C-alpha positions in Angstrom: 0.1 0.1 0.0 1.3 3.4 -1.1 1.2 6.4 1.2 0.1 9.6 -0.2 2.6 12.5 0.1 1.4 15.6 2.1 4.0 17.7 0.8 3.5 20.9 -1.5 4.8 20.5 -5.0 7.2 23.0 -6.5 4.5 24.3 -8.8 2.2 25.0 -5.8 4.9 26.7 -3.9 5.9 28.9 -6.9 2.2 29.9 -7.3 1.9 30.8 -3.6 5.2 32.9 -3.9 3.9 34.7 -7.0 0.6 35.5 -5.4 2.6 37.0 -2.4 4.9 39.0 -4.6 1.8 40.5 -6.6 0.0 41.3 -3.3 3.1 42.9 -1.9 3.7 45.0 -5.0 0.2 46.4 -4.8 0.5 47.2 -1.3 3.9 49.0 -1.7 2.5 50.9 -4.6 -0.6 51.9 -2.9 1.4 53.2 0.0 3.7 55.2 -2.1 0.8 56.8 -3.9 -0.8 57.6 -0.5 2.5 59.2 0.6 2.7 61.4 -2.5 -0.8 62.4 -2.1 -0.1 63.4 1.4 2.9 65.5 0.4 0.9 67.2 -2.4 -1.6 68.2 0.2 0.7 69.3 2.6 2.4 71.4 0.1 -0.8 73.0 -1.1 -1.6 73.9 2.6 1.8 75.3 3.2 1.6 77.5 0.0 -1.8 78.8 1.2 -0.3 79.6 4.7 2.6 81.5 2.7 0.2 83.3 0.6 -1.8 84.5 3.5 1.5 85.5 5.3 2.3 87.5 2.1 -1.0 89.2 2.0 -0.6 90.1 5.7 2.9 91.5 5.0 1.6 93.7 2.1 -1.3 95.0 4.3 1.4 96.0 6.9 4.1 97.5 4.4 2.3 98.3 1.4 4.1 95.7 -0.8 5.4 92.3 -0.9 8.9 91.4 0.0 11.1 92.3 -3.1 13.4 89.5 -3.3 14.0 86.2 -5.3 15.9 84.7 -2.3 14.1 82.2 -0.3 16.1 83.0 2.9 15.4 86.7 2.6 11.6 86.0 2.0 11.5 84.0 5.3 13.2 86.8 7.2 10.7 89.3 5.8 7.8 87.2 6.8 9.1 86.6 10.2 9.2 90.5 10.8 13.0 91.1 10.3 13.1 92.8 6.8 11.0 95.3 5.0 10.0 95.3 1.5 13.2 96.6 0.3 15.1 94.0 2.4 16.3 96.6 5.0 16.6 95.5 8.6 13.7 96.3 10.8 15.4 94.9 13.9 12.7 94.1 16.5 9.9 96.3 15.0 8.6 94.0 12.5 5.4 92.0 12.9 5.7 88.2 12.5 3.4 86.9 9.6 4.2 83.3 9.5 4.5 80.6 12.2 7.7 78.8 11.1 7.1 76.0 13.6 4.5 74.6 11.1 7.1 74.4 8.3 10.0 72.3 7.5 13.2 74.4 6.8 16.7 74.0 5.9 19.1 74.0 8.8 21.2 77.2 8.8 24.8 76.7 7.7 26.0 78.7 10.6 23.8 77.8 13.7 24.8 81.3 15.1 23.0 83.0 12.1 19.5 82.1 11.1 19.6 84.4 8.1 20.2 81.5 5.6 17.4 79.4 6.6 14.9 78.7 3.8 11.5 77.1 4.0 11.4 73.8 2.0 8.6 71.6 0.5 8.1 68.0 1.6 10.5 66.9 -1.0 13.3 69.1 0.6 13.4 71.9 -2.2 13.0 75.5 -1.2 9.7 77.1 -2.2 10.1 79.4 -5.2 9.0 83.0 -4.8 9.2 85.6 -7.5 8.4 89.2 -6.9 6.8 90.9 -9.9 8.1 94.3 -10.3 5.7 97.2 -10.3 7.3 98.7 -13.4 7.1 95.5 -15.3 4.5 94.5 -18.2 2.3 93.0 -15.4 1.2 96.5 -14.4 0.7 95.8 -10.6 3.1 94.5 -8.0 2.2 90.8 -7.2 4.2 87.6 -6.8 4.4 83.9 -7.9 4.8 81.2 -5.3 5.2 77.7 -6.0 6.8 74.2 -5.2 8.9 72.5 -7.7 7.0 69.3 -6.9 8.3 65.6 -6.5 10.8 65.8 -9.4 12.4 69.0 -7.8 12.7 70.9 -11.2 11.1 74.3 -12.0 11.4 76.6 -15.0 10.9 80.0 -13.5 10.5 81.8 -17.0 7.2 83.6 -16.6 4.7 83.9 -19.4 2.3 86.9 -20.2 -0.1 87.4 -17.3 3.0 86.6 -15.0 2.6 83.1 -14.5 4.8 80.1 -14.9 4.6 78.1 -18.0 2.5 74.9 -17.1 3.6 73.1 -20.5 7.3 73.3 -19.6 8.8 69.9 -19.2 10.1 71.0 -15.7 6.9 72.4 -14.6 4.6 69.4 -15.3 4.4 68.4 -11.5 4.7 71.8 -9.9 2.3 73.0 -7.3 1.3 76.7 -7.3 -0.1 79.0 -4.5 -3.7 80.0 -5.0 -3.3 83.6 -5.5 
């Protein structure tokens, strides 16, 4: 009398391993998509907060910060620089709660002047002050994140907006202003 073998065959084992690999791939892919979606939502919220801070700054000083430097922008929004990037000392009003943001650590811990706010991908936010004497006709700004790929083409189109069709701008996230 022959005894029936209770072991798995090689094909059964390979089938189980293949099914587990497919399920693991689906779960990892869903996790990555959820992570990217969370980063995009966080970026949109931070850009909205930066936009609100810029509007408060304009109400206080009559203009937006006149800089393209991310570190100077942050110094202006925490009340240390006026629109012309002159030192205000302790007189300025804080427009932005930096504790809610991620920022680059300063190169020199004794000086916080080089700190920049960064998006969830570690890139500094892009701020462009639109000059009053420019073809735009009114002072304004462009505020954006370079997005997941970290690339941004800052060439402005008519109407003072970034080119959404540029290859480097396809995944950029813009402030609602």
